[in-house]
C-alpha positions in Angstrom: 47.9 4.9 -10.8 44.7 7.0 -11.2 43.1 8.8 -8.4 40.2 6.3 -8.4 42.5 3.3 -8.2 44.6 5.1 -5.4 41.3 5.8 -3.6 40.2 2.1 -3.8 43.6 0.8 -2.8 43.7 3.2 0.2 40.2 2.2 1.1 41.1 -1.6 1.0 44.1 -0.9 3.3 42.2 1.0 5.9 39.1 -1.4 6.0 41.1 -4.5 5.7 39.1 -7.6 4.5 35.9 -5.6 4.4 37.5 -3.0 2.1 38.8 -5.8 -0.1 35.3 -7.1 -0.6 34.0 -3.7 -1.2 36.7 -3.1 -3.8 36.0 -6.4 -5.4 32.2 -5.6 -5.6 33.2 -2.3 -7.2 35.2 -4.0 -10.0 32.3 -6.4 -10.5 29.8 -3.6 -10.9 32.2 -1.7 -13.2 32.5 -4.9 -15.4 28.8 -5.3 -15.5 28.4 -1.7 -16.5 30.9 -2.0 -19.3 29.0 -5.1 -20.6 25.7 -3.3 -20.4 27.3 -0.4 -22.4 28.6 -2.7 -25.1 25.3 -4.7 -25.5 22.0 -2.7 -25.9 19.7 -5.2 -24.0 16.7 -2.9 -24.6 17.3 -2.9 -28.2 17.6 -6.7 -28.3 14.4 -7.0 -26.3 12.4 -4.6 -28.5 13.9 -6.2 -31.8 12.5 -9.5 -30.5 9.4 -8.0 -29.6 8.8 -6.3 -32.9 9.6 -9.8 -34.7 7.6 -11.7 -32.2 5.2 -12.7 -34.9 7.9 -14.3 -36.9 9.4 -16.1 -33.9 6.0 -17.6 -32.9 5.1 -18.5 -36.6 8.5 -20.2 -37.2 8.4 -22.1 -33.9 4.9 -23.1 -34.4 5.4 -24.4 -37.9 8.6 -26.4 -36.7 6.8 -27.7 -33.7 3.7 -28.8 -35.6 5.9 -30.5 -38.3 7.8 -32.2 -35.4 4.5 -33.4 -33.8 3.3 -34.8 -37.1 6.7 -36.5 -37.8 7.0 -38.0 -34.3 3.4 -39.4 -34.3 4.2 -41.4 -37.4 7.4 -43.0 -35.9 6.9 -46.7 -34.9 7.0 -47.6 -31.2 10.3 -49.2 -30.2 10.5 -51.6 -27.2 13.8 -52.5 -25.4 14.6 -55.6 -23.2 17.8 -55.3 -21.0 20.1 -58.1 -19.6 22.7 -57.4 -17.0 25.9 -59.4 -16.7 28.7 -59.0 -13.9 32.3 -59.2 -14.5 33.9 -61.2 -11.7 36.6 -59.5 -9.7 38.9 -62.6 -10.2 38.3 -65.9 -11.8 37.4 -68.9 -9.8 40.2 -71.4 -9.5 39.6 -75.1 -8.9 43.3 -75.8 -8.8 46.0 -73.6 -7.3 47.9 -72.8 -10.4 49.3 -69.2 -11.4 48.7 -67.9 -14.9 51.6 -67.0 -16.9 50.1 -63.4 -17.6 47.0 -62.7 -15.3 44.5 -60.1 -16.3 43.0 -57.7 -13.8 39.3 -58.3 -14.4 38.3 -55.2 -12.6 40.5 -52.9 -14.4 38.7 -50.1 -16.5 40.5 -51.1 -19.6 39.4 -54.7 -19.4 35.8 -53.7 -18.6 35.8 -51.3 -21.6 37.2 -54.2 -23.8 34.2 -56.4 -22.6 31.8 -53.6 -23.6 33.2 -53.2 -27.1 33.4 -57.0 -27.6 29.7 -57.4 -26.9 29.0 -55.3 -30.2 31.6 -57.0 -32.5 30.3 -58.2 -35.9 31.2 -61.8 -35.2 29.0 -61.8 -32.3 26.3 -60.0 -34.1 26.3 -62.6 -36.9 26.1 -65.4 -34.4 23.0 -63.8 -32.9 21.4 -63.3 -36.3 22.1 -66.9 -37.2 20.9 -68.4 -33.9 17.8 -66.2 -33.8 17.0 -67.0 -37.6 16.6 -63.4 -38.3 17.2 -64.1 -42.0 13.7 -65.5 -42.2 12.3 -62.4 -40.6 11.1 -60.0 -43.3 11.0 -57.2 -40.9 14.8 -57.6 -40.4 15.8 -58.3 -43.9 14.3 -56.6 -47.0 12.4 -58.9 -49.2 14.2 -59.8 -52.5 17.6 -58.6 -51.3 20.6 -60.7 -50.2 22.4 -58.7 -47.5 26.0 -59.3 -46.9 27.3 -60.5 -43.6 28.7 -57.1 -42.8 25.2 -55.4 -43.6 23.5 -58.0 -41.3 26.0 -57.5 -38.5 25.7 -53.7 -38.7 21.8 -53.8 -38.8 21.8 -56.1 -35.7 24.5 -53.8 -34.0 22.0 -50.9 -34.6 19.6 -52.5 -32.3 22.0 -53.3 -29.5 23.1 -50.8 -26.8 25.9 -51.8 -24.4 26.8 -49.6 -21.5 29.1 -50.2 -18.3 27.5 -48.9 -15.1 29.6 -46.1 -13.5 31.5 -47.3 -10.5 30.5 -51.0 -11.0 31.3 -54.1 -12.8 27.7 -54.5 -14.2 27.2 -54.3 -18.0 23.7 -53.4 -19.3 23.0 -55.2 -22.7 19.8 -53.6 -24.2 18.2 -54.7 -27.4 15.7 -52.5 -29.3 13.0 -53.9 -31.6 9.4 -53.0 -32.6 8.3 -56.4 -31.3 8.7 -56.6 -27.5 8.9 -60.4 -27.6 11.6 -60.3 -30.2 13.5 -57.7 -28.2 13.5 -60.1 -25.2 14.6 -63.1 -27.4 17.4 -61.1 -29.0 18.8 -59.9 -25.7 18.8 -63.5 -24.4 20.4 -64.8 -27.6 23.1 -62.1 -27.4 24.1 -62.9 -23.8 24.1 -66.7 -24.7 26.1 -66.4 -27.7 28.6 -64.1 -25.8 29.1 -66.7 -23.1 29.5 -69.4 -25.6 31.9 -67.5 -27.8 34.1 -66.8 -24.5 34.1 -70.5 -23.6 35.1 -71.5 -27.3 37.9 -68.8 -27.2 39.3 -70.0 -24.0 39.4 -73.7 -25.1 40.9 -72.8 -28.3 43.5 -70.7 -26.7 44.4 -73.6 -24.3 44.6 -76.0 -27.2 47.0 -73.7 -29.1 49.1 -73.2 -25.8 49.3 -76.9 -25.3 50.3 -77.5 -28.8 52.9 -74.8 -28.5 54.3 -76.1 -25.2 54.7 -79.6 -26.7 56.8 -78.4 -29.4 58.8 -76.2 -27.1 59.3 -79.2 -24.8 60.8 -81.3 -27.6 63.3 -78.5 -28.6 64.4 -77.9 -25.0 64.8 -81.7 -24.5 67.2 -81.9 -27.2 69.0 -78.9 -26.2 69.4 -80.3 -22.7 70.9 -83.4 -24.0 73.3 -81.6 -26.1 74.5 -79.5 -23.2 75.0 -82.6 -21.0 77.0 -84.4 -23.6 79.3 -81.4 -24.1 79.8 -81.2 -20.2 80.6 -84.8 -20.0 83.2 -84.7 -23.0 85.0 -81.8 -21.3 85.2 -83.7 -18.0 86.7 -86.6 -19.6 89.1 -84.5 -21.8 90.4 -82.6 -18.7 90.1 -85.5 -16.2 87.9 -83.2 -14.2 85.3 -85.7 -12.9 85.6 -84.2 -9.2 86.5 -80.7 -10.2 84.4 -79.2 -7.4 86.1 -81.3 -4.7 89.5 -80.5 -6.1 88.5 -76.7 -6.1 87.4 -77.0 -2.5 90.6 -78.9 -1.3 92.9 -76.2 -3.1 91.1 -73.3 -1.7 91.2 -74.8 1.9 95.0 -75.5 1.6 95.6 -72.2 0.0 93.9 -70.5 2.9 95.7 -72.6 5.5 99.3 -72.0 3.9 98.5 -68.3 3.6 97.7 -68.3 7.4 100.9 -70.2 8.4 103.2 -68.2 6.0 101.8 -64.9 7.5 102.3 -66.2 11.1 105.9 -67.4 10.2 106.6 -64.1 8.9 105.4 -62.5 12.1 107.5 -64.7 14.3 110.6 -63.9 12.2 110.0 -60.1 12.5 109.4 -60.4 16.2 112.5 -62.4 16.9 114.5 -60.0 14.7 113.3 -57.2 16.7 114.1 -58.8 20.0 117.6 -59.8 19.0 118.2 -56.2 18.1 117.0 -55.1 21.5 119.0 -58.0 23.2 122.2 -56.5 21.9 121.6 -53.1 23.5 121.2 -54.7 27.1 124.3 -55.8 29.2 124.2 -59.5 30.1 124.2 -58.8 33.8 121.0 -56.6 33.6 118.7 -59.5 34.1 115.6 -57.4 34.8 115.8 -55.7 31.4 116.6 -58.9 29.8 113.5 -60.5 31.1 111.4 -57.5 29.7 112.3 -58.7 26.2 109.3 -61.0 25.1 111.4 -63.6 23.2 113.8 -63.9 26.2 111.0 -64.3 28.7 109.3 -66.9 26.5 112.4 -69.3 26.4 111.3 -72.4 28.2 114.5 -72.7 30.4 114.2 -69.0 31.4 110.4 -69.3 32.0 110.9 -72.4 34.1 113.8 -71.0 36.2 111.8 -67.7 36.7 108.8 -69.6 37.7 110.8 -71.7 40.5 112.3 -68.5 41.7 109.0 -66.8 42.1 107.6 -69.9 44.0 110.6 -70.0 46.3 110.2 -66.2 47.1 106.6 -66.9 47.9 107.4 -69.7 50.3 110.2 -67.6 52.0 107.7 -64.7 52.5 105.4 -67.1 54.5 108.4 -68.5 56.5 109.5 -65.0 57.6 106.3 -64.5 59.5 106.7 -67.7 61.5 110.6 -68.2 62.0 113.4 -65.9 62.8 116.5 -65.2 60.9 118.6 -68.0 62.4 116.1 -70.7 62.2 117.3 -73.5 60.0 114.2 -73.3 57.7 114.7 -69.6 57.2 118.4 -70.2 56.3 117.5 -73.1 54.0 115.1 -70.8 52.1 117.5 -68.2 51.7 120.2 -70.6 50.4 117.5 -72.1 48.0 116.4 -68.6 46.6 120.1 -67.8 46.0 120.6 -70.9 44.0 117.5 -70.5 42.0 118.6 -67.0 41.2 121.9 -68.3 39.9 120.2 -70.8 37.6 118.0 -67.9 36.2 121.1 -65.9 35.5 122.7 -68.8 33.8 119.6 -69.4 31.6 119.3 -65.7 30.7 123.0 -65.6 29.8 122.2 -68.4 27.2 119.1 -66.4 25.6 121.2 -64.9 22.9 122.2 -68.3 21.4 118.8 -69.6 21.8 117.1 -66.7 20.0 119.6 -66.9 17.3 118.6 -70.6 16.7 114.9 -69.7 17.0 115.4 -66.9 14.4 117.3 -69.2 11.9 114.5 -71.8 12.4 111.9 -69.2 11.7 113.5 -68.0 8.6 113.7 -71.5 7.1 110.0 -72.1 8.1 108.9 -68.8 6.4 110.9 -69.8 3.2 109.3 -73.2 3.0 105.8 -71.9 3.7 106.2 -69.2 1.0 107.4 -71.7 -1.6 104.4 -74.1 -0.8 102.0 -71.0 -1.0 103.3 -70.1 -4.4 103.1 -73.7 -5.6 99.5 -73.9 -4.3 98.5 -70.6 -6.0 99.9 -72.0 -9.3 97.8 -75.0 -8.9 94.6 -72.9 -8.1 95.3 -70.8 -11.2 95.5 -73.9 -13.4 92.4 -75.2 -11.9 90.7 -72.0 -12.6 91.6 -72.1 -16.2 90.0 -75.5 -16.4 87.0 -74.5 -14.4 85.9 -71.5 -16.6 84.7 -73.6 -19.5 83.4 -76.1 -17.1 81.2 -73.5 -15.3 80.0 -72.3 -18.7 78.9 -75.8 -19.6 77.5 -76.5 -16.2 75.4 -73.4 -16.4 74.1 -74.2 -19.7 72.9 -77.7 -18.5 71.3 -76.2 -15.5 69.4 -73.4 -17.5 68.3 -76.0 -20.2 67.1 -78.3 -17.4 65.1 -75.5 -15.6 63.4 -74.4 -18.8 62.5 -78.0 -19.9 61.2 -78.8 -16.3 59.1 -75.5 -16.3 57.7 -76.2 -19.9 56.8 -79.8 -18.7 55.2 -78.5 -15.6 53.2 -75.9 -17.7 52.0 -78.5 -20.2 50.4 -80.5 -17.4 48.9 -77.3 -16.0 47.4 -76.4 -19.3 45.9 -79.7 -19.9 44.3 -79.8 -16.5 43.0 -76.2 -16.5 41.6 -76.5 -20.0 39.0 -78.9 -18.4 38.5 -76.9 -15.2 38.6 -73.3 -16.4 35.3 -71.2 -15.9 34.3 -67.9 -17.6 34.5 -64.8 -15.4 31.0 -63.5 -16.1 27.7 -64.0 -14.3 24.3 -63.2 -15.6 22.7 -61.1 -12.9 19.4 -60.1 -14.6 17.7 -62.0 -17.5 16.0 -60.0 -20.1 12.2 -59.6 -19.9 9.5 -58.8 -22.2 9.0 -54.9 -22.1 5.5 -53.8 -21.1 5.6 -50.3 -22.7 7.6 -48.6 -25.6 10.7 -46.4 -24.6 10.9 -44.8 -28.1 10.1 -42.3 -29.4 10.0 -40.0 -26.5 7.3 -37.7 -28.0 7.5 -35.1 -25.3 11.4 -34.8 -25.5 11.4 -34.5 -29.3 8.6 -32.0 -29.4 10.2 -30.1 -26.5 13.5 -30.1 -28.1 12.0 -29.1 -31.5 10.3 -26.2 -30.0 13.4 -25.1 -28.0 15.7 -25.5 -31.2 13.1 -23.6 -33.4 12.8 -20.9 -30.9 16.4 -20.4 -30.5 16.9 -20.6 -34.1 14.2 -18.0 -34.8 15.7 -15.7 -32.1 19.2 -16.2 -33.4 18.0 -15.4 -36.9 16.2 -12.4 -35.9 19.3 -11.1 -33.8 21.6 -12.0 -36.9 19.6 -10.1 -39.3 19.3 -7.3 -36.9 23.1 -7.3 -36.4 23.5 -7.1 -40.2 21.2 -4.1 -40.3 23.3 -0.9 -40.1 20.4 1.5 -40.3 19.3 4.1 -37.7 16.4 2.7 -35.6 16.1 5.0 -32.7 16.1 8.7 -32.3 19.0 8.7 -29.9 21.0 6.4 -32.3 20.6 9.0 -35.1 21.3 11.9 -32.9 24.6 10.4 -31.7 26.0 9.7 -35.1 24.6 12.5 -37.3 25.2 15.2 -34.6 21.8 16.7 -35.6 18.7 17.3 -33.5 15.7 15.2 -33.9 12.7 17.1 -35.3 10.2 14.5 -35.1 9.6 10.6 -35.2 7.1 9.4 -37.8 5.4 6.1 -36.8 4.9 3.4 -39.4 1.1 3.6 -39.0 -1.6 3.9 -41.5 -5.0 4.1 -40.0 -7.8 2.2 -41.7 -9.6 5.4 -42.3 -6.6 6.8 -44.4 -6.5 3.5 -46.3 -10.2 3.6 -47.2 -10.9 7.2 -47.3 -12.0 8.7 -50.6 -11.4 5.4 -52.5 -12.3 7.0 -55.9 -9.8 5.3 -58.1 -7.7 8.5 -58.6 -3.9 8.8 -58.1 -4.6 10.8 -54.9 -5.5 7.5 -53.2 -1.9 6.6 -52.9 -1.0 9.8 -50.9 -3.5 10.2 -48.0 -2.9 13.1 -45.8 -3.1 12.1 -42.1 -4.0 15.5 -40.5 -7.0 15.9 -42.7 -8.3 12.3 -43.3 -7.4 10.9 -39.8 -6.7 13.8 -37.5 -7.1 11.6 -34.3 -4.3 9.2 -35.4 -0.7 9.0 -34.1 0.5 9.6 -37.5 -1.2 13.0 -37.7 0.1 13.9 -34.3 3.6 13.1 -35.4 3.3 15.6 -38.3 1.9 18.1 -35.9 4.9 17.6 -33.6 7.2 18.0 -36.6 5.6 21.3 -37.4 6.1 22.5 -33.9 9.7 21.5 -33.9 10.1 23.5 -37.1 8.4 26.5 -35.7 11.0 26.7 -32.9 14.2 26.8 -35.1 14.7 30.5 -34.6 13.4 33.7 -36.1 10.7 33.2 -38.6 12.5 34.8 -41.4 15.2 32.0 -41.2 12.8 29.1 -41.3 10.3 30.0 -44.1 11.9 27.9 -46.9 12.1 24.3 -45.8 13.9 21.7 -47.9 13.1 18.0 -47.3 16.0 15.6 -48.5 16.7 12.0 -48.2 19.9 10.0 -48.8 18.4 7.3 -51.2 14.9 6.8 -52.8 12.0 5.3 -50.8 12.6 6.9 -47.5 9.3 8.7 -47.3 10.5 12.1 -48.1 7.7 13.1 -50.4 5.1 11.9 -48.0 6.7 13.6 -45.1 6.9 16.9 -47.0 3.3 16.6 -48.1 2.0 16.1 -44.7 4.1 18.7 -43.1 2.8 21.2 -45.7 -0.7 20.1 -44.9 -0.3 20.6 -41.1 1.1 24.1 -41.7 -1.8 24.9 -44.0 -4.2 23.5 -41.4 -2.6 26.0 -38.9 -3.6 28.9 -41.1 -0.2 29.5 -42.9 -0.2 30.1 -46.6 1.8 27.3 -47.7 3.5 26.5 -51.0 4.4 22.9 -51.7 7.3 22.8 -54.4 8.0 19.7 -56.2 11.6 20.1 -56.9 12.3 16.3 -57.6 12.4 16.7 -61.4 13.4 13.2 -62.1 10.5 11.3 -60.4 7.8 14.0 -59.6 4.8 12.7 -57.5 3.2 15.5 -55.5 0.7 16.3 -58.3 -0.5 12.8 -58.0 -1.3 13.5 -54.2 -3.0 16.9 -54.7 -4.4 17.1 -58.1 -7.1 15.0 -59.7 -5.9 15.4 -63.2 -4.1 12.5 -64.6 -2.0 14.7 -67.0 1.2 16.1 -65.9 0.7 19.9 -65.3 3.2 22.6 -66.1 5.7 23.5 -63.4 9.4 24.3 -62.5 11.0 23.0 -65.7 8.5 25.0 -67.8 9.3 28.2 -65.8 13.2 27.5 -65.9 13.1 27.0 -69.7 10.9 30.3 -70.0 7.8 28.7 -71.4 5.7 29.8 -68.4 5.6 32.5 -65.9 5.9 32.1 -62.2 2.4 32.5 -61.1 1.2 30.2 -64.1 2.9 27.2 -62.4 1.4 27.8 -58.9 -1.7 25.6 -58.6 -4.2 25.9 -55.9 -5.4 22.6 -54.2 -8.6 21.3 -52.7 -7.2 22.0 -49.3 -7.4 25.4 -47.7 -4.2 27.5 -47.6 -2.1 24.9 -49.7 -0.8 25.5 -53.1 1.5 23.4 -55.3 4.2 24.1 -57.7 4.5 20.9 -59.8 7.8 19.6 -61.3 6.5 20.4 -64.7 7.5 18.6 -68.0 10.1 16.2 -68.3 13.6 17.8 -68.8 16.5 16.0 -70.4 19.1 17.8 -68.0 17.5 18.6 -64.7 20.8 19.2 -63.0 22.0 21.7 -65.6 18.6 23.4 -65.5 18.7 24.0 -61.9 22.1 25.1 -61.8 21.5 27.8 -64.4 18.2 28.9 -62.7 18.0 31.8 -60.3 16.8 29.7 -57.3 17.3 32.4 -54.6 15.3 35.0 -56.7 12.5 32.3 -57.2 12.2 31.7 -53.5 12.3 35.3 -52.5 9.5 36.0 -55.0 7.4 33.1 -53.8 7.9 34.2 -50.2 6.2 37.5 -50.9 3.0 35.6 -51.5 3.3 32.6 -49.0 4.3 32.2 -45.3 6.0 28.9 -45.8 7.6 27.1 -48.8 8.1 23.4 -48.4 10.3 22.0 -51.1 10.4 18.2 -52.0 13.8 17.2 -53.7 15.5 14.3 -55.2 17.6 11.9 -53.1 21.2 13.3 -52.4 23.2 10.2 -53.1 21.2 9.4 -56.4 21.6 12.7 -58.2 23.1 16.1 -57.7 19.9 18.3 -58.2 19.2 18.8 -54.4 22.9 19.9 -53.7 22.1 22.8 -56.0 18.8 23.8 -54.1 20.2 23.3 -50.6 22.1 26.6 -50.2 19.1 28.7 -51.1 16.9 27.1 -48.6 16.5 28.5 -45.0 16.5 25.1 -43.3 17.1 21.5 -44.6 15.4 18.5 -43.0 16.9 15.1 -43.5 14.4 12.3 -43.7 15.6 8.8 -42.8 13.6 5.7 -42.9 14.0 3.8 -39.6 15.5 0.4 -39.8 16.1 0.4 -43.6 18.5 3.2 -44.9 22.2 2.1 -44.4 24.0 4.2 -41.8 26.8 4.9 -44.3 24.5 6.2 -47.0 22.8 8.7 -44.5 26.2 9.9 -43.3 27.3 10.3 -46.9 24.3 12.2 -47.8 24.7 14.6 -44.7 28.3 15.0 -45.6 27.4 16.2 -49.2 24.7 18.5 -48.1 27.1 20.2 -45.5 29.8 20.7 -48.3 26.9 22.2 -50.6 26.2 24.7 -47.8 23.0 23.4 -46.5 21.7 24.7 -43.4 20.5 21.7 -41.4 17.6 22.1 -39.0 17.7 18.5 -38.0 16.2 15.1 -39.2 12.9 13.4 -39.0 12.9 9.5 -38.5 10.3 8.0 -40.6 8.3 4.8 -40.2 9.2 4.1 -36.7 7.7 0.8 -35.2 4.4 1.2 -33.4 2.6 -0.7 -30.6 4.6 -2.1 -27.6 8.0 -1.2 -29.0 7.3 2.4 -29.9 8.5 3.8 -26.6 12.0 2.3 -27.3 12.4 3.7 -30.7 10.8 7.1 -30.0 9.6 7.8 -26.5 7.1 10.5 -27.4 4.5 7.7 -28.4 3.2 5.0 -26.3 0.3 2.4 -26.4 -1.6 4.0 -23.4 -1.8 7.3 -25.1 -3.1 5.7 -28.3 -5.6 3.6 -26.5 -7.0 6.5 -24.5 -7.3 8.5 -27.8 -5.5 11.7 -26.5 -4.7 12.9 -30.0 -8.4 13.6 -30.8 -11.8 12.1 -31.1 -11.9 9.2 -33.2 -14.4 9.4 -36.1 
């Protein structure tokens, strides 16, 4: 984590939510700064401002053309009808449909919208409205096909579902307002008729289909019933259901009795085992055995004994021990007790008899249960095919009855069924045209042409890789800017001394228009050159360019003129031996004078090739006669000796040379010049070409002073390209008095 991120995190932690908002705003500002750095908005603005004439011209032409086109378009009127889709169909009879449609679903509503523009419906409208006799609708002498007619009619129709409703707008457009109303009305009428016809047709098809299905199901039902009857006769199972009920009832009863008999046997068996463990005299324990206590004789004797004891307890409270009734009661209790002992003593035999009886009963019931189960299994075997046949009969009967019922419903609903649409708004004759929307078209055309022009300007500007500002050139070339030359040619310069000579092509701004911004630019360049260091290191100045046409010759000429105007004896040397032109600017003679080539070849002396000009303190060394091999001629010449000799007589030598990337002549001269000035045409010379030229000069040993950016834009955009010039200074004539 960087120190800045750590500081932001600590600040957010200390300040809480406020710190988080501050941190977020810092990130937003940082992102905006990055965007601003990546996109030079000032450059885009000044580029558009510089090409404003093109943007206005292009937008104006397109807008005027659009106005002319729109004014010629015919007026179109539209008439609108509105239908409403019912939420559910009205039903006269309470009969459910086999498959109901949700009339308010979005899919159904969209289907209705699409069906309103079907070709079939369009043809019905064409035929019902007799549009074939309308020459505005059909081309004279042509026989359109049905598809062409339907598509042409469809082009007049616009159907739209209102959002959030079940209302559908049906709009018909035409140049005739009455015909637009009639076509909209016909479209609604034909749609409703087509819907009714489709429903009647569907009902008839359904009725015919159901009749055929009813006949098939009737035959199938008869076959199923015959199969069931034949099986009943074969298996003698006319009352199979009753037999199944009886067998099931008896099986349930026998199963219950067998279970009960088995339980009785097990209980007696357990009681007999317990009886064997008790001595016969232990009446109390014997009576605790359930089977013994439940023997009728024992139960009866026990009950009489208990009753006697109850009566005896009541007598004791009323009579004494010797009272006759007390004595009779004691005697009676003793007799009943003996009877109980006698009955209990016979319990073993009785239980054995009961046990044998229960065993026999269990055996009989088990045998009867097995017999009944066998009968049930046999009956089940018979009932399985019977049930299958019975189900077939019931299924066929249900289907047959359902089809018969549906046939009756279909025949009834075909007469009572209603369409689920309501005409909410009838079409009317429109009072004014809706198309073309001239304001809209003109506005869109203007906006589109403006955007296209701006986009085109920015696209072309994006493709341009040249240097357009002083700062841009300084950053890439790593050289100081010595001056910015505006692309400005005053009227005075263009018209002055219009003598028909070659000099008219090369006006000198500081002499012919001294109050112009162009002249001030060259004076600024002169000042920049004068501050390059000691005078001995800046007397021989070489002006170079990367490619032809960058204004190198014009810049060297005007720079030399400003130096001469300052009082410095200046010699302008035309070292561009390939395409010399300085003699055309400074000499009136139309013949090419002798110059460097003649001196290097030994045909002339040094001072023979120096030509005074009409301007004070300014002399010229022309390029001389044409040479077949300028590069070899320069390479073999003593350039250093030449410049040293000339500097004895002149304060400044300004050398104009050939383009670096075109020929190698300048690379031979560059090491011998005190300073080299690179001339770059703003907005034209490719960046790579300039960088390549600078690289070649550095390798050749050139001592760069800096660069001069030539032909910079003027006017309102001047401050962006080179901030030393501005409109206000030019308007106020601060560069001198205008003449």
